[in-house]
N, C-alpha and C positions, 0 to 999 in steps of 0.2 A: 455373453452379454456383459457390458460394463456395469459396475455397481451403481453408477449414477443414472443408469438407464433402466434399472430394475423396477419391478412393481412393488409398491410398499403395502404390505398386508395390513398395516395399522390404519391406512387411509383408503382401503379398497372401496368403502362405501361413502366416500367424501361427499358425493352429490346428494346423499340422503341425510346429511348432518344439518343441524341448526347452526346458526352463526356462532353461538356459544360453544357448541361441540367442535366446530371447525377450528376456532382460534385456540382452544385447549389442545387439539391434536397438533396444530402448527407449533405450539410452544414446546410440546414433547420433542419434536424434531429439532427445534432451535437448540435445545439443551444438548442434543446429540452432536450438533455442529461444534459447540464449545468443547465437548469431550474429545472430539476428533482432533482439534487443534492442540489440546494438551498432550496428546500422544506424540506430537511432532516438535515439542519445545526444544530438544537438543539441536535439531537441524535449523530451527528458526533462530536460535542463538548464534549458530555458525554463520547464518546469513546476515545477522546484525553486525557481527564482527567484520565480515567481508565488506559490507556496505560502508562501515565506518573507515575501514582501511582505504577504500577507494576515495572517499571524500578527503581524508587526511593527505593523500598523495596528489590531490588536484584532479582526481578522476570523477566520473559521473555514475549515477545509478539510472539504469534504464529498465522500465517495465515494458514487457511486450505481451499483449493480450488481444483476445477477440471477444466480441459480444459483451456479456456481463463482466467477464474477467477484465476486459480492456477498459470498460467504463469505471469499474472499481479502481483500477490502476490510475486512470486519469484523475479521478477525484483525489486519491492519495497524493499524487504528484502536485496537483494544483494547490493543495493545502499547505505544502511545505514552506513556500516563500512567506505567506502572511503569518504563519505560526512560528517559524524559526529564523526568519530573515535570510533564507538562502536565496541564491540566484536562481531564476527559473530554469536555467540550463543545467543545474546540478542534479535534479531528480526529474526525469523525463518519462512520460508515458507514450508509447508507440501503439496506436490502436488500429487494428485491421479495419480498412475502409476509410481511414483518415479521420480528421476531427469531426466531420459530420456524423460519423457513426456513434458519437456520444449521445446524440439526441434522436437519431433515426437509425434503426437496426440495419446492419449490412452483413447479415449472417453468412452470405456466400463468400465473403472475403477471407474467412478462416481456412478455406480450402486451397489457397494459393501460396505455394512455397516460394514462388518467384517474388511475390509482393512482400513476403516476410523478409527476404534478403534485401530487396530494393529499399524497403522502408528503414531497415537497420543501417544500411550503407549510407543513407542520407545524413546520418549523424557522425560519420567518420569515427566509428568506435575503435578504441585502442586497447592495448593490454592493461592500461590503468583503470579501465571502466569495469563496472559490474552490470551484467544483464540478467534480469529476472523474468523468466517466461511463465505466464499464467494460463492455464487451461483446465477447466473443470474435468473434462474427459482425459486430458493429458495427451490427446492425439491430434490436436489442430495442426495441420501442415504449416500454416503461417508461423506459428510459434516454434514448432520443431526446426524449421529452416532458419529462423532468426537465431535460435540458440546454437545451431551448428555453425552458422556464420560467425557468431560471437566467439566461439571456441577457436575457430580457425584463425581469428584475429588476435588470439591470446588473452581475451577478456575472461574474467572469472564469470561463472554462470550458476544460476539457481533455478530450479523448477518448482512450481507450486501447482499441485493437482489433487484431485480427490479420488483417484483410482490407483490401486497398487500396480496395475499393469500399464501405467502411463508411458507412452513413448518418450515424452520429454524427460522422464526420469533416467532413461538410458543415455541421455545427452549431457545433462547438467552435472556439474561438479558437486553441488550441494542439492540434495533432493528433499523437498518438503512435501509429504503426502498427508492429507487430512481425509481419512476414509469416512466421509459423511454418509455413504450408502444411498439407498433409494429415497427419492424425494417424495414429499407429500403429494405432489402432482407429478406423475411419472415423467422423468427427463427434464423437469423444470429446474435446472441448476442455478437459476437466479435465487433460489431459496437456500437450502442448507449449504451447498457448495459455495455459493456466493457469500454467504455469511462467514464461512470459514476463511475464505480468501481475504475478506475485509479485515478480519481479526489478525490474520498473518501479516498483511501489509501495514496495519497500524503498528504492530510490534517491530517490524523491520525498520520502518522509517523513524519511528519515535526512538527506538533503541540506538540507531545510528546517530541521530541528532544529540542524544544525551552523551554518547561516547565522544563526540566531536566538539563538546563544549557549548552547545546551544541551549543547555538547561542548567540552572543553578539550583541545587536542591531538587524541587519539582516545579520550578518557576521558569516560564518562557522568557528569557532575558534578551532575546533578539527580536522581539515583536516589532512590527512596523505599525505606525499610527494611521492606518488606512481608513478607519471609521471611528465613530464616537465610542462604540463598545470597547474597541481595542485601546483607544487612548485612555479610557477610564481604567482598563485593566492595567495598563502600564503605570499609571499613577499609583494604583494599589500595590503593585510590585515594588516600586521605589519606596513607598511608605513602609512596606513590610521589611525591606532590607535596611532602611536607614532609621526607622522609628519616627520619621517626621510626619506631621499632619499632611493631608492630601493637598492643601493649597501650596505648601512649601515644596512638596514632591513635584507638583505640576510646574512650579517655577524652575526647579532644577532641570526638568525635562525640556522646558522651553529654552533654557540657557544652553543645553547640550545638543540641541537639534533633534530632540526626541530619541535619544539613545540611552537605554537603561544603564548600561555599564558606565558610560560617561557621566550620566546624571549622578549615579551613586559615588563616583570618584570626586565629585564636587563637594560631597559631604564628608568631612574628614573623619567622622566617627563610624562610617559604614564599612 
């Protein structure tokens, strides 16, 4: 039996717990997910470097996943353009079942190797790209086939799973394993395994953006002014970097077309 499918003795009587007891038990499991990620930090760092290298050379980062894994990947990819000013085509999530699977489960899609290859081929993956396959069990045929196809095309590959016997680990160049173990609800990998995958992708995408110059210090200097909150944040960043009051920082942003780097360059002392 896969570790992620095993029965968890700590929650064997979950249905007899009070709400307070349940959330306390869930939090114990949450901490185990964080610990599982820590064990994989060297491999995650290698994935960060591979992702940065792909972006520097004009390549792309692809996430391939099913179910919860795919939805976590889609969220991470969608957040890169507003956060770091990247083009939507630079970090792309390929979700089994297509975009509709983001809001309506298409669990059967993970069993199709043919669809995994077809969906990857739709993006004309090249040797300059990085393909990251995510599967809690590590055995989803859709993800396995996509990774195999990526390797055949010369792309670098990364696997992210929560089982030490994951099939995708035998395919990928960089293997990230977060052994989260038995879930609080048996087999519900949207819990610990999903939490671990979210943490891993946060680190990969953020680290790659830092290494490729999208962050100065710890500031998001390539933000886009797509809403009031982000415009206010941009004003605050320019004020921090230039020492100017917010009104003056806003004026610089207006003059530069809301580009933080350009706005700061208009202030000679920044």
